[in-house]
Every structure is written in C-alpha cells, then in structure tokens.
C-alpha positions as CSV (number, residue, x, y, z in Angstrom):
1,M,-14.5,-3.2,22.1
2,S,-11.8,-3.0,19.5
3,S,-10.7,-6.0,17.4
4,P,-7.1,-7.2,17.6
5,A,-6.5,-5.9,14.1
6,A,-7.8,-2.4,15.1
7,L,-5.6,-2.4,18.2
8,L,-2.4,-3.2,16.2
9,V,-3.4,-0.8,13.4
10,K,-3.7,2.0,16.0
11,V,-0.2,1.4,17.3
12,E,1.3,1.1,13.8
13,L,-0.6,4.2,12.6
14,D,0.8,6.3,15.4
15,A,4.3,5.4,14.1
16,L,3.2,5.9,10.5
17,K,1.8,9.4,11.3
18,E,5.1,10.4,12.9
19,N,7.0,9.2,9.8
20,A,4.5,11.0,7.6
21,G,5.2,14.3,9.4
22,L,8.9,13.8,9.0
23,M,8.6,12.8,5.3
24,D,6.1,15.5,4.3
25,W,3.5,12.8,3.4
26,S,-0.2,13.3,4.0
27,I,-2.2,10.8,6.1
28,E,-5.8,10.7,7.1
29,Q,-7.4,8.0,9.2
30,I,-10.9,7.0,7.8
31,D,-11.8,4.5,10.5
32,D,-10.1,2.0,12.8
33,L,-8.9,-0.1,9.9
34,T,-8.6,2.3,7.0
35,F,-6.4,5.2,6.1
36,V,-5.4,7.3,3.1
37,L,-1.7,8.0,2.6
38,G,-0.3,10.6,0.1
39,L,3.2,10.2,-1.3
40,S,5.1,12.2,-3.9
41,A,6.8,10.6,-6.9
42,K,10.1,11.8,-8.3
43,D,8.4,14.0,-10.8
44,G,6.4,15.7,-8.1
45,V,3.1,13.9,-8.9
46,M,1.2,13.1,-5.7
47,Y,-0.2,9.6,-5.4
48,H,-2.7,8.5,-2.8
49,L,-3.3,5.0,-1.4
50,R,-6.5,3.9,0.4
51,V,-5.3,1.2,2.7
52,R,-7.7,-1.3,4.3
53,C,-6.2,-3.4,7.2
54,D,-9.1,-5.7,8.2
55,G,-7.6,-9.1,9.2
56,Y,-4.2,-7.6,9.8
57,P,-1.6,-9.0,10.6
58,A,-2.9,-12.5,9.6
59,T,-3.6,-11.1,6.2
60,P,-1.7,-8.1,4.7
61,P,-3.4,-4.8,4.1
62,A,-5.0,-4.0,0.8
63,W,-3.1,-1.0,-0.8
64,H,-5.4,0.5,-3.3
65,W,-4.4,3.5,-5.5
66,F,-6.9,6.2,-4.7
67,N,-8.1,9.6,-6.1
68,P,-9.3,11.7,-3.1
69,A,-11.0,14.2,-5.4
70,T,-13.3,11.6,-7.1
71,G,-13.2,8.8,-4.5
72,R,-12.1,6.3,-7.3
73,I,-9.9,3.4,-6.3
74,D,-7.5,1.6,-8.7
75,D,-8.2,3.8,-11.7
76,R,-5.3,3.5,-14.1
77,Q,-4.8,7.3,-14.4
78,D,-4.3,7.5,-10.6
79,T,-1.9,4.6,-10.6
80,P,1.9,4.8,-11.0
81,C,4.0,2.3,-12.9
82,G,7.6,1.3,-13.1
83,G,9.8,-1.7,-12.6
84,N,8.5,-5.0,-11.1
85,F,7.1,-3.4,-8.0
86,L,4.7,-0.8,-9.4
87,H,3.1,-3.5,-11.5
88,S,1.6,-2.9,-14.9
89,H,-1.6,-4.6,-13.7
90,G,-2.1,-1.6,-11.3
91,V,-1.2,-3.3,-8.0
92,I,1.8,-3.1,-5.8
93,C,3.7,-6.3,-6.3
94,A,4.7,-7.3,-2.8
95,P,3.7,-10.0,-0.3
96,W,2.5,-7.4,2.1
97,N,-0.1,-6.1,-0.3
98,R,-3.3,-8.3,-0.3
99,L,-4.1,-7.2,-3.9
100,A,-0.9,-8.9,-5.2
101,Y,-2.5,-12.3,-4.6
102,T,-4.6,-13.7,-7.5
103,T,-6.8,-15.4,-5.0
104,V,-7.9,-11.9,-3.7
105,D,-7.7,-9.7,-6.8
106,S,-7.8,-11.0,-10.4
107,R,-5.1,-8.3,-11.2
108,G,-2.8,-9.8,-8.7
109,P,0.3,-11.3,-10.3
110,H,0.9,-14.0,-7.8
111,S,-0.9,-17.3,-7.7
112,D,2.3,-18.8,-6.3
113,W,2.2,-16.9,-3.0
114,Q,0.2,-18.0,0.1
115,I,-1.5,-15.0,1.7
116,G,-1.5,-16.5,5.2
117,A,2.3,-16.9,5.0
118,W,3.0,-13.3,3.7
119,Q,5.3,-12.5,6.7
120,N,7.5,-15.5,5.9
121,N,7.7,-14.8,2.2
122,S,11.4,-13.9,1.4
123,Y,10.2,-10.9,-0.7
124,T,8.5,-9.3,2.3
125,R,12.0,-8.5,3.7
126,A,11.7,-5.8,6.4
127,C,8.2,-4.7,5.4
128,R,6.4,-6.1,8.3
129,T,4.9,-2.8,9.6
130,L,2.7,-0.2,8.0
131,S,5.5,2.3,8.3
132,A,8.0,0.0,6.6
133,M,5.5,-0.7,3.8
134,A,4.9,3.0,3.2
135,L,8.6,3.7,3.2
136,R,9.1,1.0,0.5
137,I,6.3,2.5,-1.6
138,A,7.9,6.0,-1.3
139,Y,11.3,4.5,-2.2
140,E,9.8,2.9,-5.4
141,L,8.1,6.2,-6.3
142,T,11.6,7.8,-6.4
143,K,13.5,4.8,-7.8
144,S,11.6,2.7,-10.3
145,Y,8.7,5.0,-11.0
146,Q,8.1,5.7,-14.7
147,G,4.9,7.7,-14.7
148,R,1.1,7.0,-14.7
149,L,-0.3,3.8,-16.1
150,A,-2.7,5.8,-18.2
151,A,-2.0,9.5,-19.1
C-alpha cells in the first residue's frame, strides 16, 4: 500500500513529467518518493537535482544538487550560484526546500523559518507543487544564475 506522500507525489510527478517534456528538461523517477530533474542554465550548463519527497506535503521536498555521472550530491562544482535564491551555501533558499532550514541541514540559511509552516511562509508564493518549484528553479537558472559555486 502506498503512503499518502507517495500518492501525492505520483499525481504531481505526472504533471511535472508533462512540463519537463514541454520545457526540454530531463526527469527520471528513482522510486515512489525520489526523482532526478535536469535543467539547463542560461549558459547552457545542465544542472541536476535529486529530489526526495518523504513526508511531503507536511514537510517540503529536499532539493539536492546532483551529479548523475558520479552519484555525488551537493558537491560545490555541481552547484549553481547567483542572487539570494541560488545560495552561496549550496542550497536553494526557499521555504519549499527542506535543506533551507538550519534545523534540517547545517548549510541551511534559515533558522527563522518553521518547516511545518512552509506552505504559509510568504516566500513560498505560488510554489506549492513540484511543477511550480521546478519552474521557479528553472527561472532562477536563467535570471540570477552566475555560474558554478566551484569551478
């Protein structure tokens, strides 16, 4: 029997897969709660995210930068930077990213946010589905992106 999180992720992943096809993104489902998403930055560099959705939607997904060739997550050379969103600590700074919370990840810039209230955080804005979150990351990779954290 599937968990409530897995059932919701399945529905949202179906929509995300449709968007990925329209946007020329790559997407691979790893298991019921995990997927890898590939997005292109404005300079043509392809970035991948390994996304874990256990506990979703009570807690936001964990959006890890990922290297599919090596299997490494959150390596600085596989991580984009730019602006306040693509944070210099290597995490996406958004309430809908579990890693942005200091209580979850020491690199997280926010000890002032409550993870259980992520959907009510004013910075969440319209990013309440996996597709909306992916679109926001794609937007930042074309808008505020300044290159890799480590070259």
